[in-house]
N, C-alpha and C positions, 0 to 999 in steps of 0.2 A: 504494500500500500504506500502510495506516495505521500509526501509531506502535506500537500494540499488536501488530499483525501482525508488524512488524519485530522487536519484542522477543521474540515467540514464536519467530520463525525462529532467532534467536541462541540462545535457551534450548534449543530442540530440537537444534540443532547442537552444543551444548556449548561455544560460543564466548562470550567476553566482549569487549565493546567499550570502549575507553578513549579519550576525546577527546584529540586531539593538542595538544601544548603548543608554546610557542616554542622550548623545548629540542629537541623533535623536529625542528622546522624547521632549527635550527642544526646538528644532526647531519647532516641531509640536505644542507645547504649545503656541508659539508665534502667531499662527493663531487665538488664542482666542482674540487677540487684535482687530480682525475684528468685532467680536461680541460685545466687549466692546465699540468699536468706534461707531457702529450703535446705541447701547443703549444710549450712551452719546449724539450723534447728534440728536436723535429723542426724547430725554428726557424720555426714557422708565423706568429709574431708576432700571435697572437690572444688573448694573455693579458689585455690591457686590455679587449678586446671581451667576453670571457667574464665578467670581474669586473663590468663596467658593466651587462651584460645581467642578471646575477644580482641586482645591486642594484636595477635597474629592476623586475625581477620581484617582489622583496620589497616595495618601496614601492608599486608599482601595485596589487598584489593586496591589500595591507593597506588601502589607501584604498578600493578597490572593495568589500572586505568590510564596511567601516564604512558606506559609502553604500548598498549593497544591503540591509543589515540594516534601515535606515530606510525604504528604498523598498518593501521587501517587506511592511512593516507597513501600507501603504495599499493600497486597491483602486481608486484613481483612475486611469483610462486616461491622464490628463494626465502623470502621472509616467512612464508607459511611453514616451510620445512624447518627453518631455524626456530620458529616459535614452537612447533611440534616437538622438536628435540629438547628445547628448554623446559617446556611443560612436562614432557615425559621424564626428563632427568629429575625434576623436582618430585614427581610422583614416585619414581623408583627410590629416591632418597627417603621419602616418607615411609615407604614400605619397608625398606631394608634397615632403617635406623630407628624408627619410632613405632611403627604399627605391629611389627613382628616380635613376639616374645622370644623367639629363637632365631638364630642366624647361622649361616654357613659362609664359607669363603666364596666371593663372587656373587653374593645375593643381589647386589645392586644391578648387575647386568642380567641376572636371571629374571629380575622384575622389569628392567627397562625394555628389553626387546619384545616381550609379549604385550606390554602395555602400549608402547608406541606402535608396534607392528599391527596389532589388531585394530586399534583406534584409527590409524591411517587407512588401512585397507577398507574397513567398514565405512569410514567417513567419506572416502573418495567414491566408492560405489554408491553409497546412499545419496550423497549430494548430487552426483551426476545423473542417476536414473530415477531416484524417488523424489528429490527436491528440485529438480530441474535447474540446478545452478549451471550457468554457462558464461565463462569457464568455471569449473568446479572449485578451483583453488584461489578464488577471490578472498582476500584476507578478511574483510569485514563480514563476510558471510560464513566462510569455512571455519575460522578459528573459534567462534562461539559454539558451533556444533562439535568441533574437535574437543573443546574444553569439557563439554558435557559427557562425551564418550570416554575421555581420558579419566575423569574423576570417578565415574562409576566402575570403569574397568580396574582402576587402582584399588578400589575397595574389594572387588572380587578377587583380584590377584593376591592381595594381602591375606584374605581369609583362606584361600587355597594353599598358599605357601605355609602359613601357620599350621594348617591342618596336617599337611604332609610331614613337616618337621616334628610336630607333636606325636604323630603316629610312629615315626622312626625312632623317637626318643623314649616313648613310653611303652611301645609294643615290640620291643626288641626280641623277646622270647619267641613270639609267634612268627615273626619275620625270619629269625635265624632257624627256627624249626622247619620252615618251608625250604630254606636253602640247604639244610642238612639232608633233606630227602631229594635233592637234585633239581629243585625249581630253578628255572632260568631267570635272567634279570627282569624281563618283561612280566613273567608270571608273578614275580614278587611285587613289582611296581604297580601292576594293573589294579588290584583291589584298593590299594592306597590312593591311587590317582582317581579312581571312580568315586570313592567316598569323599575325597577332598573337593573334586569338581562339583559334585552334587551340593555339598555344603556351601560352596562359594557362589553357586548360581541361584540358589533359592531366594536370596534377598531381591535380586533384580527381577526375577519372575514374579515374586509376590508384589513388588512395587508396580510392575506393569499390569497385574491383575486387578489392582484396586484403583487404578487411575479412572477418574470420572465418576466413581461410585462413592468412595470415601474421601478422596482428596482431589483438589484441582492442582495439576502439576505446575511447577515453576515457570516453564517456558510458556505455557498457555496463559497463565495469569499475567506474565509480563507482556505478552502480545496484546491481551485484552486491555490492560492498563495503558498500553501505548496507543490504543485506538484501533486495533485490528478487528476484523470481523470475527465473531466468536466461533463460527463453524470453520473458517479458514485456520484460526488458531488451533482448533481441535485436530484438524488434519495434520498440521505441522507437528503437534505433540505426538500423534500416533506414529508418524515416521520416526521421530526422535526416539520414542520408546522402543520401537522394533530395532533400531540401530544400536541402541545401548545394550539391549539384551544379547544381540548377536556379538557385539564387541566383547562383552563380559565373558561369554561362552568361549570365544576363540582365545582370548587372552588368558583365561584361567586354565584352559586345557593345555596350552603351551607351557605356562609357568609351573604347573604341578608336575608335569613330566620332567621338565628341566631340573627342578629342585630335587625330585625323587632320584634322578640319575646322578645328582651331585653327592648323595649320601649312600647310594647303593652302586658300587662300582661294577666293572665288567665281569668280575670273576664268577658269579656275583658275590660280593661281601658287603655286609652292612658296616658303615663307618660312623659309629656314634660319636667318636672322638672329634669329628668335624663340626658337630652341632654345639653351639655356644648359647648360653642364656644371655638375654639382654635386659638391662634395667629399663625403666620407663623413659629415662632421659637419653636412651640410645647407647649407653655404655655397655661393654661386653663383660660377662662374668662367666668364667669357666669352672664354677664350683660344682659341687655334687649335683647330679641330675641334669647337668647342662651338656652332657655328652663329651666331657673332657677326656683327654687321653690318659685314662686311669688304668691300673693293673687289671681291674675287672673287665674293661673293654678289651685288653689284650688277651686275657684268658678266654673271653667269649669267642674271639676270632680263632684262637688256637683250638678250641673245642670243635668248631665247625670243620676245620681242616681234618682233625682226627676222625670225626664221625664220617666224613666223606671217604677217607681212606678205608675205614671199616666197611662201609657200604660197598665200596668198589672191589675190594679184595676178599671180602668175606671174613676177615679177621682184623683185630685191632692192631695199632702200631706196635712194632717190636715182636710180631709173630704171635701175639696172644689171641686165642679164639674165643 
């Protein structure tokens, strides 16, 4: 809808639009006192988290607004790819440093490629064929769509990775039992990947299922507030919802397989010593239960080798039957 059409819409409806100021933002920020008050009254100990999250929201969106204003002024696809890489890097950093309770070496890249790859593929296909963007990589159109797919894919990837690492760290006995009886690498990885992918995809599927029934989605609300036709806004929201669900599924499937292969090697052998616990602030802790290279982990791998030898030759190591 053109600017003139939007102006006509507001004129006919008898409404006037006034741009928001920093004063409006400050007034809205005061509403966070409700969350802080509830946390304090119920002793949830979330006051610091709420304040830090609010400050991050203010700073990050302010910086993003300045950057996007300049990026939207250009029509070069290179800026779109650069912005996608930057946003994807921030998403991968969020997953690898703050959202995952456990971590492994290279987790940043394990998260980065599925998040950016799935969001870009689904974004380009969706904007080209479903949203009729011509050309599809116009910054002021594509980047908002990319941001929505990236954000939701990041959440799904974080859930999937955390589920895989938790299974590898807490279900060692059952995993090693399968390997002792000759299960291949994919046979061991498959049930873990299936469970993790299902867990990570459910939130996006649930969100898509309640749109229009329980909630009015953000994009649709924004378009309506901006003066767009309600039915046209609904169609845009449908397209975005389908794109988000597809991007989450693709990103999660890639991420859970990559992280599972990172902790189960080609032999196959479970490598629990590679899994480290993370504090909430992103610091790493290799204490007990975090998969550190402890004697227990070494004994576990030695036991697997011995059981395999027993199964292969019909007698135990050293000639004992």
